[in-house]
C-alpha positions in Angstrom: 68.9 143.5 -66.8 69.2 144.1 -70.6 68.5 147.5 -72.1 67.2 146.7 -75.6 66.8 149.5 -78.2 64.0 149.0 -80.8 63.9 149.5 -84.5 60.4 149.2 -86.0 60.4 148.9 -89.7 57.6 150.3 -91.9 58.0 150.9 -95.6 61.8 150.3 -95.2 62.2 153.1 -92.6 62.7 153.1 -88.9 59.5 154.4 -87.3 57.6 154.5 -84.0 53.9 154.1 -83.8 51.5 155.7 -81.3 49.4 153.1 -79.5 49.9 150.5 -82.2 48.2 152.6 -84.9 49.8 151.9 -88.3 48.5 155.2 -89.6 50.0 157.3 -86.7 53.7 157.1 -86.8 56.9 159.1 -86.9 59.9 158.3 -89.1 63.2 158.6 -87.2 65.6 157.1 -89.7 65.1 156.9 -93.5 67.9 154.2 -93.4 67.5 151.9 -90.4 71.1 150.7 -90.8 72.2 154.1 -89.5 70.2 153.4 -86.3 71.7 150.0 -85.9 75.2 151.4 -86.3 74.6 154.0 -83.7 73.4 151.3 -81.2 76.4 149.1 -82.0 78.8 152.1 -81.4 77.2 152.5 -77.9 77.9 148.9 -77.0 74.3 147.6 -77.1 74.1 143.9 -76.4 70.7 143.1 -78.0 68.6 144.8 -80.6 64.9 144.5 -81.0 63.5 144.6 -84.6 59.8 144.5 -85.5 58.7 144.2 -89.2 55.5 146.2 -88.9 54.6 145.5 -92.5 55.0 141.8 -91.7 52.9 142.0 -88.5 50.1 143.6 -90.5 50.3 141.4 -93.6 51.5 138.1 -92.2 54.6 138.2 -94.3 58.3 138.7 -93.7 58.2 141.9 -95.8 61.4 143.5 -94.6 63.5 140.3 -94.6 66.3 141.6 -96.9 66.7 144.8 -94.9 66.8 142.8 -91.6 69.5 140.6 -93.1 71.6 143.7 -93.8 71.1 145.0 -90.3 72.0 141.6 -88.7 75.1 141.3 -90.9 76.4 144.7 -89.7 74.9 144.9 -86.2 77.6 143.1 -84.2 75.1 142.2 -81.5 72.3 139.7 -80.7 69.2 140.5 -82.7 65.6 139.5 -81.9 63.1 139.8 -84.7 59.3 139.8 -84.8 56.5 140.6 -87.2 54.8 138.2 -89.6 56.3 135.0 -88.2 53.5 132.5 -88.6 55.2 129.7 -90.4 58.2 127.6 -89.4 59.9 128.2 -92.7 60.0 131.9 -91.9 61.5 131.4 -88.5 64.1 129.1 -90.1 64.9 131.8 -92.6 65.7 134.3 -89.9 67.9 131.9 -88.0 69.7 131.1 -91.2 70.8 134.7 -91.6 72.1 135.1 -88.1 69.1 136.3 -86.1 69.5 135.1 -82.4 65.9 135.1 -81.3 62.5 135.1 -83.1 59.5 136.7 -81.6 56.1 135.0 -82.1 53.1 137.1 -81.4 49.8 136.5 -83.1 50.6 132.8 -83.4 50.9 132.5 -79.7 47.2 133.0 -79.4 46.0 131.7 -82.8 48.4 128.8 -83.7 49.8 127.2 -80.5 50.8 124.0 -82.4 53.2 126.1 -84.6 54.6 127.9 -81.6 55.2 124.6 -79.7 56.9 123.2 -82.8 59.1 126.2 -83.1 60.2 126.0 -79.4 60.9 122.3 -79.8 63.1 122.9 -82.9 64.7 126.0 -81.5 64.8 125.7 -77.7 65.6 128.9 -75.8 65.6 130.9 -79.1 61.8 131.7 -79.3 60.4 134.7 -77.6 56.7 134.8 -76.8 55.4 138.3 -77.7 52.3 139.4 -75.7 50.6 142.6 -76.6 48.0 143.7 -74.2 45.1 146.2 -74.4 42.9 146.8 -71.4 44.4 143.7 -69.8 43.6 141.3 -72.7 45.9 140.0 -75.4 45.8 141.6 -78.8 46.8 140.0 -82.1 47.1 140.7 -85.9 49.4 143.7 -85.5 47.2 144.9 -82.6 44.1 145.1 -84.7 42.2 142.3 -82.9 41.7 141.9 -79.1 41.0 138.5 -77.5 39.3 137.8 -74.2 42.5 136.1 -72.8 44.9 137.6 -70.2 48.6 137.5 -70.7 49.1 135.0 -67.9 46.4 132.7 -69.2 48.1 132.6 -72.7 51.6 132.1 -71.4 50.7 129.4 -68.8 49.4 127.3 -71.7 53.1 127.0 -72.8 54.6 126.0 -69.5 57.1 123.2 -69.9 58.3 124.4 -73.3 61.7 126.2 -73.7 60.9 129.8 -74.6 63.7 132.2 -74.1 61.5 134.9 -72.6 58.2 136.8 -72.9 58.0 140.4 -74.2 55.0 142.1 -72.5 53.8 145.3 -74.3 51.0 147.5 -73.0 49.7 148.8 -76.3 47.9 151.9 -74.9 51.3 153.1 -73.6 53.4 152.2 -76.6 54.9 155.2 -78.2 53.3 157.5 -75.7 56.2 158.1 -73.4 53.8 157.7 -70.5 55.9 155.1 -68.6 56.0 151.3 -68.7 53.1 149.6 -67.0 55.3 148.5 -64.1 52.5 147.0 -62.0 51.2 144.7 -64.8 54.7 143.8 -65.9 55.9 142.8 -62.4 52.6 140.9 -61.8 53.1 138.9 -65.0 56.7 138.1 -64.0 55.5 136.7 -60.7 52.9 134.5 -62.4 54.9 132.8 -65.2 58.0 130.7 -65.5 59.7 132.6 -68.3 61.7 135.8 -67.8 59.9 139.0 -68.9 61.1 141.8 -71.1 59.1 145.0 -70.4 57.9 147.1 -73.4 55.5 149.9 -74.2 55.9 153.5 -73.1 59.3 153.6 -71.4 59.9 157.2 -70.7 63.1 157.5 -68.8 65.7 156.0 -66.5 63.1 155.9 -63.7 61.3 153.0 -65.5 64.5 151.1 -65.7 65.3 151.7 -62.1 61.8 150.5 -61.1 62.3 147.2 -62.9 66.0 146.6 -62.2 66.7 143.7 -59.9 63.1 142.6 -59.7 62.2 138.9 -59.8 62.1 137.4 -63.3 62.7 140.6 -65.2 65.2 140.1 -68.0 65.2 143.5 -69.6 63.3 146.5 -71.0 62.8 147.8 -74.6 63.3 151.4 -75.4 62.1 153.1 -78.6 60.6 156.5 -78.7 62.3 157.6 -75.4 65.7 157.2 -77.1 64.7 158.7 -80.4 63.1 161.7 -78.7 66.1 162.3 -76.4 64.2 161.4 -73.2 66.7 158.8 -72.1 70.5 158.7 -72.2 71.0 155.3 -73.6 74.7 155.2 -72.6 73.6 155.9 -69.0 70.9 153.2 -69.2 73.4 150.7 -70.5 75.7 151.4 -67.5 72.7 150.4 -65.3 72.5 147.0 -67.0 76.0 146.1 -65.7 
C-alpha cells in the first residue's frame, strides 16, 4: 500500500484547503520545492500534486513550477488540476510526470478521458471527488447526481492506472478517511483505489492496509500539522 504525500498548489504556494473551499486554506510552504525535497529525503515513492488554480480555471496554471518539482523530486509524480485537453496531458508526460489525474473530465468529457487512456494506458488516474455520495466537478464547485461507482463503471475495459476517491466534506478536516465508502467503492470497481480526504493518522492507514483493491492513501494536512509520522507510515507500506 502506497503512502502518497500531497502538495496542493495555489498561487505558487503549497497549501491545504478545508472541504474544498478555495477561500479557506492554509499555506504550509511558500516554496513547494522545499516540501518535495523533504518528501524525497524521507524515501517517498510517489508524490501527489494538484494544481488548484488549474482545477478552478481549467488551465495548467502551475505547469512551470510542477516541472521544477518533477525534475528534482526523484520519485514518481502524479498530477491533476485543469487537465481537460489531451495536449495538456501530453505536456505533463513530456516533462517526466508519471501519472495524470483526470477529474472534471471524467464526468463531463468521457471521450477525452477514453482517448487519454488509449494513448497512455496505465498512466491515467480517474479522480473522483464525492460530496454527500455524489460526484463533484469543476474544482468541487458543482455536484452531479451520479455516484462514484456509476461514473467509474462507465470506463470498464479501459486501462486506467487507478481511481483516487476523495470525500470532499472530510478533506482538510483531519476527521478520518471515509473508510466505509472507500472500501465499498473498491469492492464495486475493477480499478485499484487510492483513498483521499481527511486522513488523520496511522489508524486510517492501518484500516485500509491489506484490504482488497486498495492501492494507497494520500496524506496532506495530517503530515503538515504533525498528526502523522510520515516515516512510520512509510514503513507500513513495506
